[in-house]
N, C-alpha and C positions, 0 to 999 in steps of 0.2 A: 453420403459425404464422409470423408475420412476425418480422423481426429486432427490431422495436420491442417486440413482446410478449416476445421472448426476453430482451431487455435489462431491461425493466421488471419481469419476474418473476424476475430473478436474485436469488440470496441476498443479494448486496451491497445491492440496493435495499431489501430488508426490514430489514437491519441498520441502514442509514442512517435509515430511517423510524422504527425503534425508538428510536434515539438522539435524533432530532429531537423525537419525542413526549415522551420522558423528560426532555429538557432543559427543557420547559415548567415542570414542577413542580420540577425541580432548580434552575432559575434563580429561581423564586419562593422556595424555601427559602433560597437564598444571599442574596437581596435582603432577606428578613425578618431573617436573622441580621446582615447588614451594617447594617440600619437600627437594630437593637437595640444593636450595638456603637457606632455613631456617637452614639447618644443618651447613652451612658455616658462617652464620651471628651470632655474639655474641648476647646473650639475653639482654644485656644492651643497644643495639642499637634498641630501640623500634620503633623509627620513621622510620628507614630504613626497618625493618621487616614489619611494617604496610604498607609502600609504596609498598613493593614487594607483599604483600597480596592483596592490592587494585588493583594493576596491573594484578595479576592473575585472580581476579574476573572480571575485565573489559575484559580481553582476553577471559575468559569463556563465556561472553555475546556476544562479537563482532565476535568471530570466527564462531559460528553457523550462525550468521546473514550474514557474508560474504559467507558462504556456500550456504545459501538460495538465496542470490543475484546471485551467480555464477550459481546455478541450474536454476534460472530464465533466465539468459543470454544464457544458453545452449539450444539447441533444445529440444523439448518435447520428452518423451520416445518413442513415435512412430516415430519421425523424426530422433532421434539420432542413432538408430540401423539399418540404411539402409545398407544392405549387398550387396556384389558384387555377386549376384546370376547369373547363366547362363541364357541366353534368354529363355523365356517360349513360347512354341507353343503347344496349346492344340491338334493340329492335327499331331504333329511330333511323331516319334517313341519313343522319350525319354519323361519321365515325367519331366516337368519344374517346379521348385519350385520358390516361390516368395522370398525366403530368403537364405542366405548362411548357410551351415551346421554348426552345433554346435559340436565341438569336445569333450566337457565335459558335457554329459547329467546330471550328478549328480549336477554340479554347476548350470545348467539351472533349474533343479527342485527346488533347493534352491532359485534361483532368482524368480521363479514363486510363490513359497510360500511366499517370502518376499513381492512381488508385491501384492498378494492377502491380505496380512495383513496390507498394508499401510493405507487403510481407517480406520481400527480399531485402529491402532497406533495413527493416527492423532486425531481421535475422543476422545480417552482416554486422550491424551495430552491436548486437548481443554477443556475437562471436568475438569481436574486437575487444569489448569490455572484459569478457572472460579471459582472453589471453593476457591482457595487460594486468588484470587483477592477479592472475597467477604469477606474473612477473613481479608485481609488488610484494606478494606473499613470499616469494623466494628471496627478494631483496631484504625483506624484514627478517627472515630467518638467518640470512648471512650476517646481518648487522648484530643480531642477538648472539651469534657465535663469537663475534669479535670481542665481546665482553669477557669471555672466559678462556679463549684459546690463545696461547702464546703470550700471556700477560704476566706481569710481575709488579710488585709495588714500586712506585717511583721513589727515587732518593729523597731524603729528608729536605734537602735544599730546594728541590723542585716543589715539594708539597708546601714548604714555607712560602715560596714565591707565589704559589697559587692562592694561599690564604691572604697574603698581603694585597694582591691585585683584586681579589674578591671584595676586600674591605674598601678599596678605592672605588670600585664599581657599585658599591652598596648592594651586593648580592648576598642575600641571607640564606639561600638554599644550600644544603650540603652537596658538595661536588667532589668526586674522587678523581685522582689522577694516577694512571698506571702506565707502565711502559709496555709496548707491544711490538712484536716482530712481524705483525701482519699489515702494518701501515707504514707509509714512508713520510707522511706529513702529519702534524697534529690534527686530531679529529675529535669532534664532540658528538656524542650520540646519547640517546635516552631521553624519555619524556618525564617520567616520575623519579627515576634515579639516574641523573645525568652523570656521565663519566667522560673524562678526556683521555684519549689514547695518545701517548707521546712515543714517536719512533725511537728505537734504540740509537740510531745514528745521530739524532738531535742532541743527545746527552753528551756526545763527544765532539761532534763537528760544529756545534753552535755555541756562541758565547752566552753568558748568563743574561745579558741584556736582550739578546735575540730570543732566548727561551721565554723571557718575560713577555716580550711582544707577542709571541705566538700564543702563550697562555691567555693574554689579555684578549686576543681575538676570539678564542674559543669560549672564554667566559662571557664575552659580549653576546655570542650566539645563545648561550644558556639564559642570560639575563633577559633577552628579548623574546624568549620562548619560540625561537626560530624552528626548533624541531617540530613543534605542533603545526606551525604555519606551513612547513614543508610537507607534512603529511596531507593537509587539506589541499595544498597545491597539487600534489600527486593524485589525489582523488579527482580533482577537476580535470587534470590531463588524461586520466583514465576514462572518465565518462564522455569527454568531448575530444577524444583523440583524433577525430577526423577533421577538426577545424584548425587551420594554420594559425589563426589569431591566438588560440590558447597557448600554443608552443612559443610563439613570439613574445607574448606578454609574460609567460612563465620564465623565459630566458632573461628578459629585462628585470623581472622581479628578483631573480637569483643574483643578478649582478648588483642591483641596488642594495640587496641584503648584505652582500659582502662590503659594499661601501659604508653602510651604516655601522657595521662591526669595526671596520677600519677606523672610523671617526671615534668610536668609543675606546678602541685600543690606544689610539694616539693620545686621547685625553687621559688615559690611565698611566701610560708610560711617560708622557710629557715631551716626546721628541718625534716629529714626523719623519725626519731624516733617518733616525735610528730604526724606526719601524719599517721604512722603505728599504733600508739595508737588509733587514731580516727577510723581507719579501724577496729581494734579489737572491739572497742565499738560498731561500726556499725554492726558487725557480730551478736551481740546479738539480734538486731531487724530486721534481714535480712528478706526480702520478695522477691518473684519473680517479676521482673520488667515487665512492658508492653513492647511490641516489639518496638514501635516507640519512647518510652521515653528513655532517657539516664540517668541512675541512678548511684549513687556512689557505689553501691554494684555489679556492672557488673563484669562478668568473675568470676574467682576464687579468693576470698579474701585471702585465705591462701597462694596461689602462689604469689599474688601481695605483700603480707607482707614479704614473704621470699626474693623476688627479691629486695625489698627496703632495707632490713636490711643486705643482703649478700654483703660483700666487695670483694669476689672473686668468680670466676665462673669455678673453676677447675673441679667441678663435672658435669659441662655441656659440657666440651670440649672433654671428652673421646670418646663418640660415634660419633664425628663429621666426622672423616675421613671415617669410615666405612659407615656411612649414606650417605656421599657424593658419595662414589663409587657406592653404591646400587642405589641411586637416578639417577646418570648419566647413569648407565647401563639400568635401567628401562626406562629412557627417550629415549635412543637409540632404545631399543627393541620396544617400543610403537610407535615411529615414523615410524620404518620399518613396523610394523603391520598395522599402519594407512594407509600407502601408499598402501598396498595390499588390505585392506578393502575398500578403496575408489575406486578401479577399477570397481567392478560391479555397484557402485552407479553412476559412471560417464558414464555407458553404453558403456564401451570400450570393444571391442572384438566382436566375432561372435554373431549373433542373432539366433532366432529360425528358424527351417525349416518348411515351410508351403507349401506343395504341394496341388494342386487343388483337387486331389483325396482324400486328408486327411480331407477335409471339410465335414460337415454333408450333406448327400444326394448327394455327388459328384459321377459322372460317367465319364468314359473316353472312347471316341470312338476309335476303332481300326483303324490303318492306312489303307488306301485303297490299295489293291493289295499286301499286306504284310501278311505273315502267322503269326498267333499268337505265342507268345513265349511259349515254352513248360515248362518253369519254373513254379512251383506251386505257388499259392498265399499264402503268409505268413502273418499272422496277425502282427499288429504293436507291440504287446506285446511279440511276440516270437522271439528268436534269429535267425539270418540268418544262413542257413546251411553252413557248412564248405565245401570248394571246394576240390574235390578229386584230388590227384596228378596223377591219372590214366588218360589215353586218354579219350577224350570225347566219350560219348555213340553214338551208331549209330543214324543216323538222322531219324526223324519221318516224314512220308509223311505229306504234307500240308493238305491232306484230312482226316488224322487220328485225331480223337477227343483227346483233351488234357485231362489229368486226372482231376477229379473233385477237386475243391478247398475246403479246410476245412472251416468250418463255423467260423464266428467271435466269439470272446469271449462272454460268456453269460452276462457279466456285461455291455457291450456296444452293444446291439443288433441293435441300429439305426445308429451306426457309421461304415462306411465301412472301411476295413482294408487298410493300406498303403502297396502297393505292391513293390516288387523288380523287376525291368525291365531289360531286356537284354541290353547290351551295344551297340548292333547293331541289326537291324531287321533280323529275320530268313529268308533266301532266299527261294524262291518258289521251287527251284530244290530239289527233294527228296533226292538226294545223298549227298547234302552238309551237313557238320556237323553243329550241333546246336551251336549258339554262347554262350559263357560263361556268366552267369548272372553277371550284374554289381551291386555294392552296392547301395542301395536306400538311399535317403536323410533321415536323422533321423526325425521321426515324432514329431509333437507337443505333449506336455503332454495332458493327458485327460482333466485336469482342464481347460487348455487354450482353447481346442476345445469346451468344454461345454460353456465357457464364450462367445466365438465367436458366437456359435449357439444361445445362449440366447439373444444376442444383434442383431441378424439378419444378421450376416456376412455370407452369403450363397455363394456357388460356383459361382452362376450367378452374384452376386455382384462383386466378385473378377475378373471373366472373363471380365466383362465390362471394368475394368481398364486395363486389359492386352490388350484388343483389341485396346485401344487408345494409347498404348505405355508405360504404367506404369508397367514395368516388375519387378521392385524392390521396395518392400515396407515391412512393418512389421505388425504383428498382432495388435500392439498398434495403429499404424496409421490407419489400417483398422477399428478398433473400433472407433477411433476418427472421421473418415469420416462418418461412419454409424450413430454415435450419433448425429452429426450435420446435417444429411440429405444431405450429399454430395454424389451424385451418378456419374456414368460415363457420363451420358448425360449432367449434369451441367458442369462438367470439360471440356467436348468436346466443348460445346458452348463458354466457357470462352477462351479456347485456340484459337478458330477460331476468336474471337473478338480481343483478345490482340495480336494475331499473334505470339505467342510463346508457348513453352511447360512449363506451369506454374508448380512449385512444388505443391504437394498435400497439404502441410502445408499452402501455400498461398491461395489455393482454400478454405480451411477450414476457414481461416481468412476472406475471402470475404463473405462466407456464414454467418458467425457469425455476420458480420456487415450489413447483409441484402442487399448485392450487388448482384443483379440478372443480367442475361444476357440481359434482356430487358433494365435495367437501363444503362448498359454500351453502348448498341446500341443507346439509345437516346442521350447520350453524343456524340457519334461519329457522329450521324446525325446532331448535332448542330455545328460540325466543330472541335471537339476535337478528331482527329483520333489517336493521339499518347498518349492517356490516359493510364497511367500505373496502375498496380493493387494497389499500395500504394495510388496513387491519387484518384482512385475510392473509396477506403476505407475512405479516408479523406473527400471526397465529401459526401459520404453517412452518415458518422458520424455527419457531420454538417447539414444534411438535405437539401442539395443543390438540387434544381429541375433542371434537364437538360433543361426544357422548358424556364427557366429564360434567358439563353443565347440567345435562338432563339427570345424571345420576345424583348430583348434589341436591337438586330441587326435590327429587323423589325421596331423599333421606331427611328432608326437613330443613335443609340449608336455604337461605335466601339466594336468589339467582345472582351468581357472582358477576363482577364486571370482567371485561376482557383483560384488563391489567392483572386482576386477581387470578384469572385462569393461567395467564402466562407466568406469573410468579410461582403458582403451584406447580406448573410443569417444570420450571427451572429447578425447583427443589425436589423433583422426583415424587411428587404427590399425584397419584393417579386414582381412578375410581375404586380400584380394589383396596387400596390403602385406606381411603375414606370409609369404605363399607366395613372394613375390619375394625377401625377405630369405633365406629358406631356400635358394632356388635359386642364389644367388650364392656359396654355400659356407660361410656362417656356421653353426658347429656348436653355438653356445650356444642351448639351447632354454629361454630365459627370457623371459616376456612383459614383465617389467620392463626387460630389456635392449632388447627390440624397441621399447618405448615411448621409451627413451632415444635410440635411433637416429632415431626419428621427430621427436623434439623438436629434434635437432641437424641435421635435414634430410639425414640420410644415407639416401638412397633406394636401391632396387635398381639404378636406372640409374646413380647415382653410383659405386657399387661396381663395376658391370659395365664402366664406362668405364676404370677402373684395371686390371681384369683383362685388357682388350684390349691394354693397354700392358705386360703381363708381370707384373703384381702379382697373381698367382693365390693366393698364401697370405696375403692380407690378412685380419686378424682384426678383431673389433669395436672394440677399443681403438685400433688403428692407424687404422681408418677414421674414428673420432670425432676423433682428433688431427688428421688431415689436413683434415677438414672444418672444425674449429674454427679452424685457422690459415689457412684460405683457399687451401689447395692444391687446384687443379683439374687435370683431365686435360689441359687445354690448357697449363697451366704445365709439367707433366712432359713433354709432347710437344715443347715448345719447346726444352728442354734436350737431349732425345734427338736432335733434329735437329742439334744442335751437337756431337754425339758423346758426350754424357754419358749413357751407357746404364748400366743396372744401379744407379742411385742408390737407396740405402736410404731407408726412411721417415724416419729421423733426419736424413739429409743433405737430403732435400726440406724438412723442417721448418726446418733451419738456414738454407738458402737463402731460404726464404720469410720467416722471422723477421727476417733482416738486410737485407731489401729487395733481394736479388740476383735479378733477373729475367732471362729469356733475352736480351733486348736488350742488357743490360749486358755479359753475356759475349760476345755477338756483336760489339759495338763494340771490346772489348779484343782479340778475335781479329783484327779489321781493323787494329788498331794494332800487330800483330806479337806479341801475347801469347796464343798458342794453347796448348791442352793444359794450362790451369791447373786445379789441383785445386779441390775445393769449399772447403777451408780458405783457399787463396790468394784465391779470389773473395770470400770473406767478409771477409778481411783488407783487401783493396783497397777494398771497399765501406765498411767501417767507418772507414777513413782518408780517405774522400772522394776517392779517386783515380779519375778518369774516363779514358776513352780519349783525350780531347783533351789532358789533362795528360801522359799517357804519350807522345803524339806530340811535344809540345813538349820533353819531356826527351830524347827520342831525337834531335831536331833539334839540340840544343845539343852533342851529341857522344856517339857510341856508342849502345848499346842497354842502358839500365840494367836491372838485375834488379828483382825485386819488392821486396827489402829496400831497394835504392837508391831506388826510387820512393817508398817510405814515408819514407825519410830526407829526400829532397828536399821532400816535402810538409810534413813537420814543420818544416824550416828555413824554408820559405815562410811558415808560420804565425808563427814567431818574428819574422821580419822585419816582418810585418804588425803585430804587437803593438808 
């Protein structure tokens, strides 16, 4: 199996396909509800209509995500269609199937076709999302360039108008306004640092009142955080690009957004007619805006002007009742259709029939001591013969040869036919009438048989699971088992070790995480006899070695819990580290303390280097303190070379904490101050007395003591002040 097949047949691909297919009817339901709501809302209530549109877009984005999460929480396709088939016995007189019969072969064929198309569906969706994401990224980059290219500071009058309108709109955020040669209409952009781009033509061709109106519109966008909403809307259109409802609702949301900003701009300027006049003037220089920018010419200018100047809305109310009825009816119909469409997506209902003889290369032994049925072999593609109402024909002696079976269809020469078996074995007595043929289980479609044969699901592979008690499974689950290399021997060993009949899905999870029978056996030998499958997966995922527990108990540690073993492994504590810590003389047999040593980089080599310097009785707390304060063996060795032998841990910590290094003591000895105690070294260091200062003091007369040096240093500081 190639890696492409492994990826496209992964459970994640199925869940994404389920969400994509479900989003088709979900989006239709939301669009119908949104259309009904829009027909009931007055067009003057732009804010309400905009909120409803944003809610519809949010639901369009979240409902498929919920379906994706629900599909992930449900069992995989192979596990969710476990049917209640009759027990299977390859040596019995009846052919036992692995699955329950399917009463609707037409629906099953449709489901098989949809299952085969899932990889292509998801692949096309991923390609579309990638292309649109690239388009969004390029648009974002173009918008960012507009901030700096061909821009210059706006005149003071425009900036003053901007501040005045911002106060009217109660906008507290700082907003810059610049002139730009790259835009033809005023444009607002930016999320955290908003800026308004004013075209150069607007400064000369528009009046001051018109400029105020356009600035008010752009400031309304900034106050309402429309830039952020527009980004989220672009994300929804990218992920659901295939759905017409997303583009229709998105277009109406953009139109209502402009209407909301128009209302705020009119409230700020105080005149609807003056604002409409500015829009008319803007129509003359109209250009298509960039996707991420929020320009003053958004949506339809003519509709916006009519809406602003219209005092009554009678012409809008006529179709509302009819549209509402149609929208509600469509909503109810689509909800009902969605419930039916969702049934096969949730794998509810009977599954495919898979008899052992239907698999490629299958053969069925005849029961011992039982005469073969006289019913002819019927290919899987041919209809079963109708039963005659007449009495049964005379019995055929057991020694008489049965009529030859017709050959298999020419298009499937390598696949044996699925037979219809008698409901009871024919008796050996020649005078007994032959039993009436029983209906056979419906065969699997040819495409599914070819898929199973291509992936190596052979009759021997299936019989192996039947022999160990797994008589109910599905083709999808068999493919999953085969793909991950789970055979009957692996499952049998796991069942023996765990002492239970594990679900096949659990066995697949164990195999995917690398849990082998030997790994489980080693844990049980270490004393963890009640190890569960989930615990084994957790131990394997964290790389826990079963020998770690055995090593700890042999070193005198109490047997750790599984959580302690996992914590130790997460902190890189292995058996070699524990053994080294014990060898350096630490008597504390606590795994928690060993983990603490590892976290603070107290290694066996670190402790061993101190033991070589004479610190043989070092305990864990002392080692941790030395390591945390940066005391190394080289630090101790430097002082020992100067004659400071037998320093305690507290003295070493005092020297290190006050910055007294071996070179400092060596320089003082060169200045004539040898055999200083640790306290004297610390005192000199704290007062900033160096060897050079001591030499200068000695040159001025005599050999001052430590206290005199400190007094001289303090006097020098006073004079400096």
